[in-house]
C-alpha positions in Angstrom: 0.0 0.0 0.0 1.4 3.3 -1.0 1.5 6.4 1.3 -1.3 8.1 -0.6 -3.7 5.2 -0.2 -2.7 4.8 3.4 -3.5 8.5 4.1 -6.8 8.3 2.2 -7.9 5.2 4.2 -6.8 6.9 7.5 -8.8 10.0 6.6 -11.9 8.0 5.8 -11.6 6.0 9.0 -11.3 9.2 11.1 -14.2 10.8 9.2 -16.4 7.7 9.8 -15.5 7.7 13.5 -16.6 11.3 13.8 -19.7 10.8 11.7 -20.9 7.8 13.6 -20.0 8.9 17.2 -22.1 7.1 19.7 -25.2 9.0 20.8 -25.3 9.5 24.5 -27.4 7.1 26.6 -30.4 8.4 28.4 -28.9 7.3 31.7 -25.7 9.3 31.2 -27.7 12.4 30.3 -30.0 11.9 33.3 -26.8 11.7 35.4 -25.5 15.1 34.2 -29.0 16.7 34.3 -29.1 15.8 38.0 -25.9 17.7 38.6 -25.9 20.6 36.2 -28.7 22.6 37.7 -31.2 22.2 34.9 -34.0 21.0 37.2 -33.3 23.7 39.8 -33.2 26.4 37.1 -36.5 25.3 35.6 -38.2 25.1 39.0 -36.9 28.5 40.0 -38.3 30.0 36.8 -41.7 28.4 37.3 -41.7 29.6 40.9 -41.6 33.2 39.8 -44.1 32.9 37.0 -47.2 33.8 39.1 -45.7 37.0 40.5 -44.5 38.2 37.0 -47.8 37.2 35.5 -49.8 39.1 38.1 -47.5 42.1 37.5 -48.1 42.1 33.8 -51.8 41.6 34.0 -52.2 44.4 36.6 -50.1 46.6 34.4 -52.3 45.9 31.4 -55.5 46.5 33.4 -54.1 49.7 34.8 -53.3 50.9 31.3 -56.8 49.8 30.0 -58.5 51.6 32.9 -56.3 54.7 32.6 -56.0 54.3 36.4 -56.2 52.0 39.4 -57.5 48.5 39.2 -60.9 48.0 40.7 -61.6 45.5 43.5 -63.5 43.3 41.1 -60.6 43.2 38.7 -58.2 42.4 41.5 -60.5 39.5 42.5 -60.5 38.2 38.9 -56.7 38.3 38.8 -56.4 36.7 42.2 -58.7 33.9 41.0 -57.1 33.3 37.6 -53.4 33.6 38.5 -53.1 30.4 40.6 -55.0 28.5 37.9 -52.6 29.7 35.2 -49.6 28.9 37.5 -50.9 25.4 38.0 -51.2 24.8 34.2 -47.6 26.1 33.7 -46.2 24.0 36.5 -48.0 20.9 35.2 -47.0 21.4 31.6 -43.5 22.6 32.2 -42.7 20.8 35.4 -39.5 18.7 35.6 -41.4 15.4 35.1 -42.5 16.5 31.6 -39.5 18.6 30.6 -36.9 16.0 31.6 -37.8 14.0 28.5 -37.4 17.1 26.3 -34.1 18.0 27.9 -32.8 14.4 27.4 -33.8 14.5 23.7 -32.1 17.9 23.2 -28.9 16.6 24.8 -29.0 13.3 22.8 -29.5 15.3 19.5 -26.7 17.7 20.3 -24.0 15.7 22.1 -22.0 12.5 21.7 -21.4 10.1 24.5 -17.8 11.3 24.8 -19.0 14.9 25.2 -21.6 13.8 27.8 -18.8 12.0 29.6 -16.6 15.1 29.5 -19.4 17.2 30.9 -20.0 14.7 33.7 -16.4 15.0 34.7 -16.6 18.8 34.7 -19.7 18.8 36.8 -17.8 16.8 39.5 -15.3 19.6 39.7 -16.4 22.1 42.4 -14.4 25.0 40.9 -16.1 24.4 37.5 -19.5 24.4 39.2 -18.7 27.6 41.1 -17.8 29.2 37.8 -21.0 27.9 36.1 -23.0 29.5 39.0 -21.3 32.8 38.4 -22.2 32.5 34.7 -25.8 31.8 35.6 -25.7 35.0 37.8 -24.1 36.9 35.0 -26.8 35.8 32.5 -29.6 36.7 35.0 -28.1 40.2 35.6 -27.7 40.6 31.8 -31.3 39.7 31.2 -32.4 42.1 34.0 -30.3 44.9 32.4 -31.9 44.3 29.1 -35.4 44.2 30.6 -34.8 47.5 32.4 -34.1 49.1 29.0 -37.3 47.8 27.4 -39.7 50.5 28.8 -37.4 53.2 27.5 -37.0 51.6 24.2 -40.8 51.0 24.0 -41.4 54.7 24.7 -39.1 55.6 21.8 -40.5 53.0 19.4 -44.2 53.6 20.0 -44.3 57.1 18.2 -42.4 55.7 15.3 -44.8 52.7 14.9 -47.9 54.9 15.4 -46.6 57.3 12.6 -45.9 54.3 10.3 -49.3 52.9 10.9 -51.0 56.3 10.2 -48.9 56.8 7.0 -49.8 53.3 5.9 -53.5 53.8 6.5 -53.4 57.1 4.6 -51.8 55.6 1.5 -54.0 53.1 -0.2 
């Protein structure tokens, strides 16, 4: 076998190993999901849903009323909010979402990559760094969210003008 043939066969072998890397097992993914904070993150998000939802509904009613929310409206919100929260927790709870997470990981990672992640998750300094990254992401999202009302105030007149102009030209 000449050098050219040997190199071609070696390249094909390496390509086939990469292309057919073993998909991760559900058990190995469940093991890293139990340590990477996915469940805690999801549960934390769901725990805050009702408060954020109440805030948004109350804001919409206040805007609609051009003023304070009436006692009857407050009662309606108080009645609906827990029901919506229950639906969210039922449909997005860990028991249902774990299967979706597992599929996402299986579609995205190889067994070798899952094994490497599992090793990282056992390293306390890595996990501390990941917690800092979660905190950074939360604070970044909050900074963006704080800008949205200002942006909305600036965008509304532009959109209103565009709609008016569009309605005038037929």
